[in-house]
Every structure is written in C-alpha cells, then in structure tokens.
C-alpha positions in Angstrom: 79.6 102.4 80.1 79.8 103.2 76.5 77.7 100.3 74.6 76.8 100.7 71.2 74.5 98.6 69.0 77.4 97.5 66.9 79.8 96.6 69.5 77.0 94.8 71.3 76.1 93.0 68.1 79.5 92.3 67.4 80.1 90.5 70.4 77.5 87.9 70.4 78.4 86.7 67.3 91.1 77.4 66.7 108.5 59.7 55.5 108.6 58.9 52.1 106.8 55.2 51.8 109.2 51.8 51.7 109.4 50.8 48.1 107.4 47.5 48.2 104.1 49.8 48.9 104.6 52.7 46.4 101.8 51.3 44.1 99.5 51.4 46.9 100.3 54.6 47.9 99.7 56.1 44.6 96.4 54.3 44.5 94.9 54.8 47.7 94.9 58.9 48.5 94.7 59.8 52.0 91.5 61.1 53.4 90.9 65.0 52.5 90.7 66.1 56.3 93.6 63.8 56.9 95.7 66.0 54.7 94.4 69.5 55.6 94.3 69.3 59.6 97.4 69.9 61.4 98.5 67.6 64.7 96.1 68.3 67.6 96.6 71.4 69.0 97.6 71.2 72.7 100.8 72.7 74.4 101.9 72.0 78.4 104.4 74.1 80.3 105.0 74.8 83.8 104.0 77.7 86.5 105.6 76.5 89.7 104.0 72.7 90.5 101.2 73.7 88.5 101.0 72.0 84.8 99.6 74.3 82.2 97.9 72.8 78.8 97.1 75.4 76.3 93.7 73.9 74.3 93.4 75.1 70.7 89.7 75.3 69.1 90.7 76.5 65.8 89.3 79.9 64.5 86.9 82.2 63.1 88.1 84.5 60.2 86.9 88.1 60.5 87.1 91.2 57.8 89.2 93.8 58.6 87.3 96.7 57.6 85.3 97.8 60.8 87.2 95.5 63.1 89.0 98.2 64.8 86.7 101.1 65.3 89.4 104.2 65.8 91.8 103.4 63.5 91.7 103.9 59.5 91.2 100.4 57.2 94.4 101.4 55.7 96.6 101.6 59.3 94.9 98.4 60.2 96.1 96.5 56.7 99.8 98.1 57.5 99.9 97.0 61.1 98.8 93.2 59.6 101.2 93.6 56.6 103.9 94.6 59.1 103.4 91.3 61.0 103.4 89.2 57.8 99.3 88.5 57.9 96.9 88.9 55.4 95.7 92.1 54.7 92.1 91.5 54.0 91.1 89.3 57.1 92.0 88.1 60.5 92.0 84.8 61.5 90.8 85.0 65.2 92.0 82.1 67.3 90.7 80.4 70.6 93.0 79.1 73.2 91.8 78.0 76.3 93.8 76.6 79.7 93.5 73.7 81.6 95.5 73.9 85.1 96.5 70.4 86.6 97.7 70.4 90.2 97.3 67.6 93.2 95.3 65.8 90.6 92.6 68.4 90.2 91.6 69.7 86.8 90.9 73.1 86.3 89.3 74.6 82.8 89.9 78.7 82.4 86.8 79.1 79.7 85.5 76.3 77.4 85.8 77.8 73.7 82.9 77.7 71.2 81.6 74.3 71.5 79.2 73.3 68.5 78.1 76.9 68.6 81.1 78.7 66.6 82.5 79.3 63.1 83.1 76.2 60.8 86.3 76.3 61.4 86.3 76.3 65.0 84.9 73.8 67.4 88.3 71.6 67.5 88.7 71.7 71.2 86.9 68.6 72.7 89.0 66.9 70.0 92.4 68.6 71.3 91.4 68.3 74.9 90.6 64.4 74.5 94.5 64.3 72.5 95.9 66.0 75.8 94.6 63.0 77.5 92.0 64.8 79.7 88.1 63.5 79.8 85.2 66.3 80.4 84.2 63.9 83.2 87.8 64.5 84.9 87.0 68.3 85.6 86.7 69.8 88.9 86.6 73.1 88.3 85.4 75.8 85.4 86.6 79.5 85.8 84.7 81.9 83.2 86.6 84.9 82.4 83.6 86.7 80.5 80.3 85.6 78.9 80.8 85.9 75.2 79.7 83.1 73.4 83.4 81.7 72.3 84.2 81.1 76.0 81.2 80.0 77.5 79.4 77.9 74.8 81.6 74.9 75.6 79.7 74.4 78.7 76.5 73.4 76.6 75.7 71.8 73.7 73.0 72.9 71.1 70.8 70.1 72.1 71.3 70.9 75.6 73.7 68.7 77.1 76.1 69.6 79.8 79.3 68.7 78.8 81.0 68.8 81.9 79.0 66.5 84.5 80.8 66.9 87.9 82.2 70.6 87.3 81.8 73.5 89.6 81.5 76.8 87.6 82.9 79.7 88.9 82.0 83.2 87.2 82.5 87.0 87.9 79.7 88.4 89.9 79.6 91.8 88.0 79.4 89.9 84.7 76.1 87.6 86.1 75.0 90.5 87.7 74.8 92.2 84.3 73.8 89.3 81.8 71.4 87.9 84.2 69.4 90.8 84.5 65.6 90.6 83.0 64.6 94.4 83.3 68.3 94.9 81.2 67.4 92.0 78.8 63.4 93.7 78.3 64.8 97.1 77.4 67.6 96.2 75.4 67.3 96.7 71.8 66.9 93.6 69.7 70.4 93.7 68.4 71.5 93.2 71.9 69.2 90.2 73.2 71.0 87.6 71.4 73.8 88.0 74.0 71.2 87.5 77.1 69.5 84.8 75.5 72.7 83.0 74.6 74.0 83.2 78.5 70.7 82.2 79.5 70.9 78.9 77.2 74.0 78.2 78.9 73.7 79.0 82.7 69.5 78.9 83.2 69.7 75.3 83.7 72.5 75.4 86.6 71.7 78.9 87.5 71.5 77.8 91.2 74.6 76.0 91.0 76.7 78.8 89.9 79.3 80.2 92.0 80.1 83.8 91.3 83.4 85.4 92.4 84.8 89.0 93.3 87.1 90.8 91.5 90.9 90.8 93.2 90.1 87.8 95.5 91.9 84.4 95.4 89.2 82.2 93.8 91.3 79.2 93.9 94.6 78.2 95.4 97.2 79.9 93.6 94.6 81.8 91.2 93.4 85.1 91.7 91.2 86.9 90.1 91.8 90.6 88.3 89.3 93.0 87.6 89.7 93.9 83.9 86.3 95.5 82.6 85.8 97.3 79.0 85.5 94.4 77.0 82.7 93.4 79.1 81.4 94.6 82.2 82.8 92.0 84.4 85.6 90.7 82.2 88.3 89.5 84.5 91.7 88.2 84.3 93.9 86.0 86.5 97.3 86.1 87.8 98.3 82.1 88.3 101.1 82.0 91.1 103.1 78.8 92.3 106.6 79.0 93.9 108.5 81.5 91.7 106.4 81.0 88.5 103.6 83.4 87.6 101.6 83.8 84.8 99.1 86.5 83.9 95.9 85.1 82.1 95.0 88.2 79.9 91.4 86.5 78.8 90.5 89.3 76.0 92.0 92.2 77.0 93.4 92.3 73.7 92.8 90.4 70.7 95.5 89.8 67.9 98.5 91.1 69.8 99.8 92.4 66.2 96.9 94.9 66.3 96.1 95.6 70.0 99.5 94.9 71.9 101.6 97.0 69.3 98.4 99.4 69.3 96.9 99.6 72.8 94.9 102.3 72.5 93.1 100.9 69.3 89.5 99.7 70.3 88.3 96.3 69.1 84.4 96.0 67.6 84.0 93.5 70.8 84.7 96.1 73.4 81.9 96.9 74.6 83.2 100.1 76.6 86.2 101.2 74.5 87.8 103.8 76.8 87.6 101.4 79.5 88.9 98.4 77.3 91.7 100.9 76.3 92.8 101.9 80.1 92.8 98.2 80.9 94.8 97.1 78.1 97.5 99.5 78.9 97.5 99.1 82.6 97.8 95.5 82.0 100.6 95.4 79.4 102.5 97.8 81.5 102.5 95.2 84.7 103.5 92.4 82.4 106.3 94.2 81.0 107.2 96.1 84.2 107.3 92.8 86.3 108.5 90.7 83.0 105.5 88.0 83.7 104.7 85.2 81.7 101.1 86.2 79.6 98.7 84.0 78.0 96.3 85.4 75.8 93.0 83.9 74.8 93.0 84.9 70.9 97.3 85.3 70.7 98.6 82.4 67.9 99.1 79.1 69.3 100.2 78.4 72.3 99.1 81.7 72.9 101.9 82.6 75.9 104.8 84.7 76.0 106.2 87.8 77.4 105.3 91.6 77.1 108.2 94.1 76.3 107.8 98.0 75.9 108.1 99.4 72.5 108.1 103.0 72.2 104.5 104.2 72.9 103.0 100.7 72.9 104.1 97.0 73.3 105.4 94.1 71.8 104.5 90.4 72.1 107.5 88.1 72.5 106.3 84.5 72.2 107.8 81.9 74.1 110.1 79.5 72.5 108.3 76.1 72.0 110.1 73.6 74.0 109.3 69.7 73.8 109.6 69.1 77.6 107.3 70.4 80.0 
C-alpha cells in the first residue's frame, strides 16, 4: 500500500409581511444566523420498504491546489469551471444516511460531531429536525475511520452520543488503525489519525463488533470491500424487494472531479493506485446495473445514478421529490 506522509496527514485532518406590521419589520431585523442558514438538511427516499434519510453535516472548504495528486491545477480548475463551481476552492460536503425499517434505526457513518470545520457540525440539528433522537439509534455502521465519519460518535469532552447503539466497523480497518506497533512506528504526521481513532473507540473497544467484507451485515445491507481510500474502506449494497442502493462512501470525493475523471487521485486516498481501481470498478457496476447510488461527499442529497461518458462517467442527481 502506498502511504505517503502527505496523504495520511490530509486524511486525518454540510412572503411579504402584512401592511399592519411593516414598521415593526423595518425596525426589528431577523437574527443574522436566521438569515444565513438554509432550511434543515435532510431528505427522505425509499429503497423497497426501507426508508432512507440523508442527513447533511455542512461542509469544509479546501483549496484546489494539491487536492488532486496526479493532475495539473489548471486541469482541476477547468473541471470545476465546467461544473459551474468556483475555481479556487472546493466545498466538501458531508452526508450520512439513516435507514429505517421495522421500527429500527441504523446509521451509516456519523459525521464530524464537534470536531470538524466551523462550517460543519450541523448533523445533530438536522437529525433532530428529521424527527430522530440519538437515543432511538439501534445500530451504527462505520465505513472507515476518517474523522468526518467517526467523530460524531463521541464529543470532544468524551460524551458518547448514541447511548444504546451497537457499533459495527470493518475488521480490516480496525486491524490497521488499532495496531499499537503500527502506531508506534508511524511518523509524527500520521500519529494523529491513530490517536483520533483511539479517542473515539477506546472507551468502547470491547463492545465494538467487526464485520468482514462481502457479507450481509444487517438484513438487506451487504458490505463491499472498497479499499484504497483507506485499507478497510467499505461500501454497501442496500437491497429491499426490487430496490437497490449502492452506498459508495468515499469511493469518490466530489463527482465533478472524480466521477468524470475516475483515474484522478484525491489527496485523501492512502493507496492511490488501489483507490483508482476500486473507483472504476464500482462506478462501472453502478452504470451497468443502473443502480441508484449514494455518495458521502456528493452535493446534497448526495444520491442519483451513474452514466458512462467516454473514458469516464457522469453523476446524474435524482429529481427532488416532495413525497417519500
């Protein structure tokens, strides 16, 4: 596995007022935060008889320079311009999933918690706006151990956020990040990643359940080995009746860059060659089978379809529907 210091460091690092109140409206401005916030970020859709709710956790802005490891900055800027996106920085969004079936709640990843960028950390307010409560969560399935996927499990002060949830993690990912010998031998730039994993999982290590790749880990949810981004990075196939959803996790970062250019390497990918091979394989399956997909970092609600497009692919977002 190709593990550069730069890659590991990057990886550790979502009506007019009535006439009678016109004067009041003019003299009592709305609070600034009310003016600058969108509506709550959740979106529901169905996969067979499973209700899926996408929960948005804000975003983090990252400069474009150096973001794609094997492309010139001018090429990346052109791709951004073609997608009508700013050519100086990328707003990386975070979207987790809630699966609801037979009265049980399952989370796929947990967002940044209170450890992310100032523009993130919206997950809990959006989760509650969607009608959920942390005490209701039965199971949490983690795709990999980057902080934006696991930090929502435990606040900075050590508080466990989901008191009754069973935690399921990829066995390969656990073996890599919880290896004391590997952590002790790691360069200083890499130790933060190991320490972050231990902060989250250390207090509950004996209760964390590890799952293998390519197994049905919950009814209707099958793990798919998708290594390269991290050693044990995992995607999923959610199936119910005729409905199917490929939950891609971090197979790509923003689709405008890495779906259209699947051979590009994101700075967060720990093994660039393996990540590229995984990306092409997964995108090809989604396009060939016309399966609906969900990405962690796609624009909200982060679900749609994949179509082949020359030597690459394109992401076709779902049409927003007011009914589930």
